[in-house]
C-alpha positions, 0 to 999 in steps of 0.5 A: 331157361334162366336169364342172368342180370345183364343178359341181352335178349335177341330176336332168336332168343324170343323166337325160341321162347315163343316156341316153348310156350304151351297152351291148355284149352277147356271145353265145356260139355252141355246137354242138348234138349231135342223137342218134337214139333208136336210138343211145340204145337201143344205148348202154343195151344195151351198158352192160347187157351189160358189167354182166352180164359183170362179175356173172358173172365176179365173183359175190361182187359180189352178196353181202350181205357187203361186201368191202373192199380188203385184207380176207379174207372167210371163212365163219363157223365156220371158223378160218384158221391162218397158219404162224408166221414161221420164220427159217432159220438162216444157212448154216454154210460151215465144216461138216465131214462126220462119218462114222458109225462102224460098230459091230460086232455084240457077242458075249457073252464065251466061257465056259471049259471046265474039267477034270473031277475024275472022269476015270475015270467016262468011257467012254474016258480014254486017247488012242490011240497013233497020233494021226497018223491024224487028218491035218494041220491043216485050212485055216480059212475066211478069208472068214468072220467067226468068233466064239469061244464057248468056250475051254480054257486050261492048262499040263497035260493032263486030261479036260474036263467034258461040254459040247454045241455048238448050231452045225452047223459049228464049229472047234477052234482050238489054239495051243501055246507051248513052249520045250522040244524035243521037246514035243507036245500031243495031243487027241481030241474024244469022244462022252460016251456011248460014248467014240468019237472024233469028231476028233483032232489032234497038235501037235509042239513049238509051233504052231497047228492048225485042225480043223473039226467038224460034230457038234452038240447032242450031249454031248462031252468032250475028252481032252488030253495035254500033254508039256513045253509052256509053255501051250496054248489051245483056242478053240471058234469058229463063223461069225457066221451060225451064231452069230446063228442058233443061239445060245440066246436 
């Protein structure tokens, strides 16, 4: 129906228009799923089994204490200590290995034995005439470490003071310096109570002599006769093992 400008719409006209309006309706089609009662029960039972397994595998789920992600739960009254962060020093590739020096065992300074000022009070104060009976110098023990514990040094002869040696084995190591020829040094180690000779030796001109002694813890003295020598030195020595074992503490 066409209307021209200026036409008046009456009530009848509106009614007529209303009757002529047509309506179109769209009805959607949906599929309906029908489920049996047995299937529903099986689904519920499966959900219950899953919940039971989850509870058994993770007991804290039943705890009243809420556990949030990233939060550490600890029992009351305990303190958890965490080690402080330690940053290791950077490696030094220029390190040079240093060898630890081996420090040798220290020994006390040897004591000096002097001549006595009362030689005529000794039971024997004159050397025997035949000193060659004591034989030649003995061979020192090269593989042993020797420790000097006493010495006698002089340019003339005499009788030493009485002394005692605590070591079971020790040596008389004698060195003679002489510029004149002939010259000699003779000596005898004697018991202080009887004057009996323990060991003896004779060095002609200059040189060294080595005499092993196995007398200890006994009072002794040495008779020394020097003829035309410059100087002599007599070292009393023992092995390191005997020195460490028998030295007075």
